[in-house]
N, C-alpha and C positions, 0 to 999 in steps of 0.2 A: 835124628831130628825129623819131625814130620814135615812134609812138603806142602806148602799152601799156595803154590804158584797159580793153581787153577782158579783160585778165588779172584785173582786180578786186583787184589788190594791187600793192604796189611791186615792180617787177622787180628780181631779184638779178643778180649777175654771171654766174651760169650761163645765165640767159636771154640776156644780151648775147653770151656766148660762142657760144650756139646761133645767134644772129642774124648776128653779124659774122664768126664763125669763130674757132677757137682760136689762129690765128696773130697776132691783134691783140695789141699790147703790153699787158701787164696793167695798167700805169699808166694807159693810156687807158681801159681798162674800169673801173678804179677811179674815174676822174674822172666817167665817164658814170653810174656807180652813184650817186655823191654828188649830181650834178646832178639826176637824175630823182627821187632821194629828196626833195630840196628841193621840186621841182615837185609831186610827189605829195602831200607834206605840206600845201602851200599849197592844193592842190585840195580835200583833205579838210576843211581849216579853212574854206574858202569854203562848201563844201557844208553843213558843220555850222551855220555862221552863217545861211545861207539857210533851212535847215530849222527852226532855232530861231525865226527871225523869223516864218516862216509859221505855226508852232505857236502862238506868242503871239497872232498876229492872229486865228486861229481860236478860241482860248480866249476872247479878249475879246469876240468877236461872239456867243458861245454864250448862250442865254437863261439867266437866273438860276435858273429852275425846274429846268432840266436839270442845272445844276451842283449844285443841292441834292440831286437824285436820285442823282447819281454818288457823293456822299459816303457813301451807304448801302451801296455795294458793298464786298465784302470785299477787302482788300489782297491782291495776288498773293503766293503762297508763294515765299520765296527758295529758290533751288536749293541743294542740299547741297554743302558744300565738303569734307566729310570723312565717313567712315562709321565706325561702331563695329565693332571686330574682333569676329567672332562668338564665341559661348560654346562652346568645344570640348567642354565637359562635356555639352552637349546635342546631341552628334553622333548623333542618332537615325536620321535618314534619311527619305526621302519614302515608303518602303515598309517601314518597320519592322514586323516580325512576319509579313510575307508569306512564304509558303513558296517554295522553289526560286528564291531570289534571291541575287545576288552583291553583296557590299558593294563600292562603287566610290568612290574619291577622285580628283577632278580636280586636277591641278597645272599651273597656267599657264592662266588663263582668257582674259585679254585683254578688249578692248572688245566689247560686244554688237554684232553684225552685222559685225564686222571680224576678230576673233580666231578662229583655228582651234579653240582650246580652248573658246571660248564655243559654237561650233557643235556640237562634240562634246557639250557639256553639255546643250544643248537636246534632243539625241537620247537621251542617257542618261536624262534625266528622263521621257521617254516610253516607255522600254523596260520592260516588265512584269517582266523577269528581273533587273532592276538595282535595288538599294537605294542611291540616291545619298546618301552619308553626309557628305561635306564637299567644299568647294572651297577650293583654296589659290591665292591671287593675290598674288605677291610684290611687285608694283609698286603697284597701286591701293590695296591694303590697308595699305601701309606709309606712315605719315604723313611720315616723313623723306624719302621718295622722291617722294611725291605728296601735296602739301599740299592741293590742290584736286581733288577727285574729280569726274570727268565725271558729270553727272546720269544718263545711261543706266546707268552701272555702279552708282551708288548705288541706283537703282531695282531693279537685278538683285539686289543684296544683300538688300534688303527682301523681294523676292519669294521668295528662297531661304529666308530666315528663317521665312516663313509655311509653308514645306514641311518645317521642322525640319532644314534643311541649312545649317550654319554656314559662313561664308566667313572665312578667316583669312589671315594674311600669310606663314606658313611651315608646313612639314610638322611641325617640332618643336613647334608649338603644339597639335598634335592628340595625344590619348592613344594609347598603343601599340595597334596593331591586334590584336584577339584573334580575330575571325572571319577566315575566308579573305577577303583583300581584294585587289582589283586597283587599281593606281594608273595612271591615264591621264595621261601627261606630255606637255604640249603647250607648253612654254615656248620661249624662243628657244634656238637650237641651242647657243650658247655656255654657256647656263645648265643645259641638260638633264643633263649628267653629275653635277653637284652635286645636282640634284633626284632623280636616279636613286639615288644613294647614300643620301640622306635617306629616301627611300621604303623602301628595303631595311632600313635601320636601324630604321625604325618598324614593321617587320613585314609589309610587302607580300609576297605570294607570286606575284602575276602582275603584269607591267608591260606596258602598251600604250604604246609609245614612238613619238612622232611622228618622221618621217624628218628628216634622216638619222641622228638619234640622238645624234651628237656631232660636234664640229668636225673631228676627225682620226681616222685609223685607230687610232692608239695609244690614244686615250682610249676608243674603242668597244671595243677588245680588252680593256682593263682592266675595263670595265664587264661584259663577258661573263665574265671570270674571277670577278669578285665574285658575279655571279648564280649561277654554277655552284657556288661555295662555299656559298652560302646556300640552294640549292635553289629558286631563283626562275625561273619561266618568263618569257621576254621575247619579245614580238612587236612588229613595226614596222608603222606605218600606211601601207603601200604599197598604195593603193587600186586601182592598175591591175592588180594581181595577180588581182583578181576582177571587173574591169569587163567588161561583155559585149562591147564592140567588140574588145578585145584577145583575149578567148577565141575569138571568131568568126574572127579573123585567124589565130590559132594553129591552129585546127582546119582552116581552108582550106589553110594552108601545108603541112600534112601530106599533102594530096592532090595537090600539085604537085611534080613531080620537079625537084630543084635549086632549090627556091623561095628567094626573097630577100624578107624582110619589112622594110618601111620604117615606122618609128614616127615620127610627127610630133606634137609636143606644143606647143600654142600657149597663150599668156596674152593678156589684153586690156589690158595697160598702155599708156598713152600715152607717147611719147618723153619729154615733159617730166616724167613721173612716175618715170623710171628712177633718178634720184638717190635718191629715197625708197625705191624698191624695192631698189636695190643696198645701201643702208644697213641696211634692216631684215633683208635676207637676206645678211648679210655673209660667210657661208660660201662664197658664189659659186654661179653658175648650175648647175654640174655637181653640186654637193653639195646643191642646193636644188631647182630646178625639174626638171632632167633626171635627177635621181637615181631617179625613178620608172622611167624607161626602162632605166636601168642595172640596177635590181633585176630587171627582166624579162629582161635579157641573162643575168644570173647564174642565175635560176630556170629559164628555159625553153630557153636556148640554150647552156648550159655555157660561157659566156664569162667568164673570170677573167683577171687580170693575168698569171698563170703560164701561161695557155693561149692567148695571143694570137699569131696567125701574122702578121697585117698590120693596120695602122691607117692610114686615109687621111682627111685633112681636106679638105672642100670649101671652098677659100679665097675663092670668089666672095662678095662682100659681101652678096649676096642670101641667103646661107646662113650665113655666119660673120662676126661683127663684134664686136670688142672696143671698149668705150667707156670713157673716163675722164671722170667727172662730179664736180661739186662736192658735198661732203657736206652734207646739210641741217643748218642751224644754224651754219654757218661762213661767213665772208665776208672780203673784203679788209680789212686787209692780211695776214691769217693764214688763208688758205683751207686746207681739207683736201680731198683728192681720193680718189675711189674708182674702181677699175678692175674691170670685170667684162664678161662676154659679154652682149650684147643678144640675140644669136642664135648658134647653133652647128649645124654639119652635118658628119657624119662616117660612115664605113663601117668596120666591124671584122669580121675573119674569124678564127675559131679554128683550132686545129691539126687539127680534124676537117673543115675546109673549110666550116663553117657560116658564112654571111655575113648580117649584119644592119646596117641603116643607121638612124641616129637624127638627127632634126632637132628643134630647140627654138627658139622665138622668143617673147621676152617681149611683143612688140607684134604678134603674129600673129593676134589675135582669139580668139573663144571656142571655135572648132571644132578639135578634134584628130582624127587618123585613124591607121589602120594599113593599109598597102597591101601586098598580096601580089603579087609579080612572079615570072615564070618565069626560067629561067637565061639567057634572051636579054635580059632587062630589061623585057619587056612586062608591063604591069599586067594581072593576072587579075581582081582585085576589090579595092575599097577599102571599108573599114568606118569610118564617121565617128561622132564623138561630140562633142556630141549629134547625133543624126539629125534629120531635118526635123521630125518630130512633137514630139520632145523640145525642140528649139530653139524651136518655137512656144510651147510651154508655159513655157520658161525666159524668153523675151522678155516674156511677160505677167507673170511673177513679178517680173522686174526692173523693169518699168514700175510694178507695184503697190507695190514696196518698193525704190526706187532706192538706199537707204542700204546695202542688203545686198550683200556681195561676190558677184558673179555666179557664181563657181565653187562656192559653197555650193549653189546651186540645181542646177547642172550635175552635181555629183558626190554629191549627197545620198544617193542609193540605195547607192552604193559605200561611203560612210562608215558607213552603217547596217549593211550586210552584214559589213564588217570587224569592227565591235564585237560584233555578234551572234554571230559565229562564235567569237570569243575568249571571250566570256562563257559560251556554251554549252560550250566545251571545258573551261573552269574548273569549271563545275557538274558535268560528267560525267567530269572527270579524264582527258581525252584530249587529243591534240595538235590544235590548230586547223587546220581544213582550208584548204590553199592560202594560208596567211598567212605572210608573210616572217618568218623567225626572225632573231635577232641575228647568227647566223653568215652568213646571206645578206646582211644589212645591212653586215657588215664587208667582204665581197667587193665589194659595190656601191660602198662608200666608197673601196676601193682603186682601183677602176676610175675613179672621179671624180677622184682625185688624179693618176692616171696620164694620163688623157685631158686634164685641164687643162694639165698640163705639155707634152704633145705638141701640143696645139692652139696654145698660146702660142708654142712653138718654130716651128711651121709658119708662123704669121703673121709671124714675124720674118724669114723667108727671102725 
């Protein structure tokens, strides 16, 4: 029998599939799951019994005087299981009355140290040009969806209340926006179109929308039409438009005749974490992770679906691989499966003969890069992110705070620059410098849908 103690939990059928291979009959896998569940339960029961016996022996041997002293200690405070929805009438903000500030409402916070919305919030609270007026969290603040609120989120709600920033469960819970207000929407992609409409209905005039903005081109196009009708400016959170390593590569490429730029985007997931990753980012890799590079293709290389001359997939498994995994929370005999790319690699040329290559790997590590090559394919220079100095700093930050998602540390400066430029543009009534508009986002999403179809087709050949 294979030992799974190192997992620290009962192994599921996905683990068996990884160990034995997907060709094993599912009934056999089901039997193995049941058998190990029984053994795992027995082991927990034995461990619990041993621990209880040890605890009782230790308590019996303790001096009476020590026991008497212990009774004077305060009982531990129970963790909150729910939070009170914030009072929207007290939507004052953390910098109420300050001059030259923009009212901002965050929609879609997520868990502290895990959610992208939460990280945006931490920076918005520190920005002197922002008056943070409210936070909307549709899941944790909704008792019917989340009966037991995680303690870190409950603590966040309390800390926001101290800053006069209410946390509510919906945009409709807030009063109509009377001042010029920006809504930063960072919910799940499938939910963002609904949040987008709610923010506009409530009076938002600027929207900072996390990528890709919507699950489909059609939905994003409808959102663009609505924004134009209501006079709302919309920007997308494509941080690689402003990140230094990309800017350096673009500048270098202009000095090389017939240059070819290769963008490599890596994440640091483990293989056994891909089922959770695929589930949480159900829009797919091209619309989620690699969408940043596709926005670069649209913005800086004039590559759109209508302007493609050729598209080639690197079918070597070192560069492109599609995986089917078990969805979290499902098991035999009624499993649900998710299929997505663990990695992709491709080259695209437009009708003006500009060629760009993109690689993306969910399990490639923390370091991404942009490589500039000449027309013969020889590398002229590579620009890495984070560089050695930054990586050393990030490594220390990760060690000091292992619960934090590493890419928050890696991309922190870029996130700040994006928001700062959008906020300043709103205060000065000008277009935000080098920030992707919703029109660019639509073209990037079109590329994502086209490339996904082409890659899947190539892998079937």
